[in-house]
C-alpha positions in Angstrom: 0.0 0.0 0.0 1.3 3.5 -0.8 2.1 6.1 1.9 -0.9 8.3 1.7 -3.4 5.5 1.3 -1.7 3.7 4.2 -2.0 6.8 6.4 -5.7 7.1 5.5 -6.3 3.4 6.1 -4.7 3.6 9.6 -6.8 6.7 10.4 -10.0 4.9 9.4 -9.1 1.8 11.4 -8.3 3.9 14.5 -11.4 6.0 14.1 -13.5 2.7 13.9 -11.9 1.5 17.2 -12.7 4.8 18.9 -16.2 4.7 17.5 -16.7 1.3 19.2 -15.3 2.5 22.6 -16.9 6.0 22.7 -19.6 6.3 20.1 -21.2 9.4 21.5 -17.9 11.4 21.6 -16.8 10.3 18.1 -20.3 11.0 16.7 -20.3 14.5 18.2 -16.8 15.1 16.9 -17.8 14.0 13.4 -20.9 16.3 13.6 -18.6 19.2 14.7 -16.2 18.4 11.9 -18.9 18.4 9.3 -20.5 21.6 10.6 -17.2 23.5 10.6 -16.1 22.5 7.1 -19.5 23.0 5.4 -20.1 25.8 2.9 -20.6 29.2 4.7 -19.1 32.6 4.4 -16.0 30.7 3.3 -16.3 28.1 0.7 -15.5 24.4 1.4 -12.5 24.8 -0.9 -11.2 27.8 1.2 -11.8 25.9 4.4 -10.0 22.8 3.1 -7.0 24.9 2.1 -6.9 26.5 5.6 -7.3 23.1 7.3 -4.4 21.8 5.2 -2.2 24.7 6.2 -3.0 24.1 9.8 -2.3 20.4 9.4 1.1 21.2 8.0 1.9 23.6 10.9 0.7 21.0 13.5 2.7 18.3 11.7 -0.3 15.9 11.6 0.3 13.4 8.9 -3.3 12.0 9.3 -4.8 15.5 8.9 -2.6 16.2 5.9 -3.7 13.1 4.1 -7.3 13.6 5.0 -7.4 17.2 3.8 -5.5 16.4 0.6 -8.1 13.7 -0.2 -10.8 16.3 0.4 -8.9 18.8 -1.8 -8.8 16.4 -4.7 -12.6 15.6 -4.3 -13.3 19.4 -4.4 -11.2 19.9 -7.5 -8.4 21.9 -5.8 -5.4 22.0 -8.0 -1.8 21.0 -7.2 -0.8 24.6 -7.8 -3.2 25.8 -5.1 -1.9 23.1 -2.7 1.7 24.2 -3.4 0.8 27.8 -2.5 -0.5 26.6 0.9 2.8 24.7 1.3 4.7 28.0 0.6 2.7 29.7 3.3 3.4 26.8 5.7 7.1 27.2 4.9 7.0 31.0 5.5 5.2 30.6 8.8 6.8 27.4 10.1 10.3 27.3 8.5 12.1 24.0 8.2 9.3 21.9 9.5 6.9 23.5 7.1 9.3 22.5 4.3 9.7 19.0 5.6 6.0 18.3 5.9 5.4 19.9 2.5 7.5 17.1 1.0 4.9 14.7 2.5 2.2 16.7 0.7 3.9 16.3 -2.7 4.3 12.5 -2.2 0.7 11.9 -1.0 -0.9 14.1 -3.7 0.5 11.9 -6.4 -1.0 8.7 -5.0 -4.4 9.6 -3.6 
């Protein structure tokens, strides 16, 4: 299995285990997640790009892969993704650069 798909598979497996152990908490979190990322004053595309930038800054591989998958589903271009990576590098320096390499690898395979 490839890197991005492997990350997403591990996330889904872990989420399923949490769902079994604490269904109310996970359900409420999913509801919150859906509410925050739905169309509003900002578009879903804009919110996804912001979330990706935050995921890069927080160094969350699971979040990076998840928001990249959503970006592809929404038709966000690689060029737009690379601009987000540039902002992450500006604001976060070396770690922003390092995690942007993960973005480039995952984008190609998901």
